[in-house]
N, C-alpha and C positions, 0 to 999 in steps of 0.2 A: 504493500499499499503506501502511495507515494503522499506526502504531506506538501501541500503548496503554502508558501507564505507571502503574504501580502508586505510587500516593502514600499514604505513611503519614502518619498524624497523629502530631506530635511530642507531643499528650497523650495518656497511656494511657486505656485503657478504664475507667470509675467500676468499682469491685468492686459487684456486685449486692447482696450482703449489707449493704454499708453503705448503699447507696441505698434499700433497700426496707426498713430497720428500721422497725418499728412502734411500738416503746416507747422512750420517751428511756431511755438507761442512767442508774442511779442508784445510788449506794452500794454500788459491786461491792466495794470493799475497805475495810476498816475500820482505825482506828489500832492496834488490837491485832494484826491481820493484815494488814499493808500488802502492796501489789505491789513487788517488787523489778525496776526497769527498769534500762536501761543509758543512759549519756549518749553521744548519737553525736557531738555537735560544741557549741562554745560561741564563739560570734563577737561581738565589741563592735560595736555598730550606730553608735555616735557617734565623731566625729571626737576626736583626742588634745585638743584646746583647747576642748570642749565641757563644760559643767558637768555634774558627775555622769558616771555609766557606766550604760550600758543595754546588755544583752547578749540575744543569739538563742541559745537553747538548745533543741536537738533531742534527743528522748528516745525511745529504743526500746522499746515495751512489748509487740512480739510480736503485737499486735493483741488483747492481753488485757485492756486497759482502753479499750475503745471509748469515744466520747464524742460528742456534737453540738456544733456552733457554739454559742457562748455559755456553754457550760460550763466548771468549773473543776475542777483536780486539787488535793487535799491532798498536801503535801510535809512529810515528816519530815525535818529537817536531823539528821546524825549528833551523837553526843555525848549529855551528860547536862543535863537541866534543874536549872540551878543553884538555882532556887527549890524543887525537889523532887528532893533528891538520892535516887539510884538509878532515875529515872524518865527516860524518853526527854523531846527537847524537845517542845513543842505543834506539832500540825500547823498549817502555814502555807498558805493558799490562793492559787492563782495561776490566772488567767484562761488558758485554752487560747487560743493565737494563731494556730493552723492551722485548716483546715477538717477535718471528719470522715474525710478520705482520707488525712490526714499530709502529711508531706513529701515521701516518695517516691510518694504516689499510691496505697498499697498498704494503708492503714488500720493500719500497723503503728508509725507514729512520731506524735508530736505536737511541738509548739513552744511554748515559754514566752517572753515578752519580760519580762525582769526588770531593774529599777533597783537597783544596788547600793545598800544603806542603810548610809549614815555619818553621823555625829554630828561636828558641829564645836563646840566648846567657845566660848561666846559671849565671855568674857573674854580668852582667849588667841588664838583664831581658828584654833586648831590641831585636827587631827583626833584624836579620843578613841577609839582603837581597843577599849576596854573597853565601848562602848556601841553596836558596830557591829552591823548585823542579820545575826542567826546564819544564816538561811536564804538570804537574797539572796547573801551574801558565800560562802556554800557553793556555791551554784548558778554564781555568776559565776566562781568558781575552779576549778570541774570541769573534769575532761579526760576526752576520750573514753575510753570504756570504764570510768568510775566508775560507781558504782552509786547509785542513787536509791530511796527508798522512796516509793510512791505511795499515797493514799488517794483515795476517791470512786469515781465521778464525783458532783460536786455542781451544783445549779441545775436545777430542774424547768422545762422549757420549755413 
């Protein structure tokens, strides 16, 4: 008597709507009408003694901001632009680090790998917090559940 085993793949089936997309998604959300997504996780990628800090940030966009490999999101950091009082910060572009299937392989998440931008004074050798990167620090300091404003998608392939 032979015994048949059902073997399940550890890799989920690719969502067909993502696989069969005909046109590159572009400019779905504008700076004046961004999409509000949610931070899923923020994980430091480099060791404690490494120079600088790079974070892997997973964003849940619920499938509403689809992208292709090689494209980028625009991120609007919270707060006011100091050079234009009453206006939001300018959009910062970040290359998407995950495939179009996302981190959960369902097309509903995207990853960014972000290096925290800090400035050190050449004379004192000390960090100058007044010149830190607004958006990179916002992203690296984010916690699961925090909201993030996305624009784009950018880059025609």
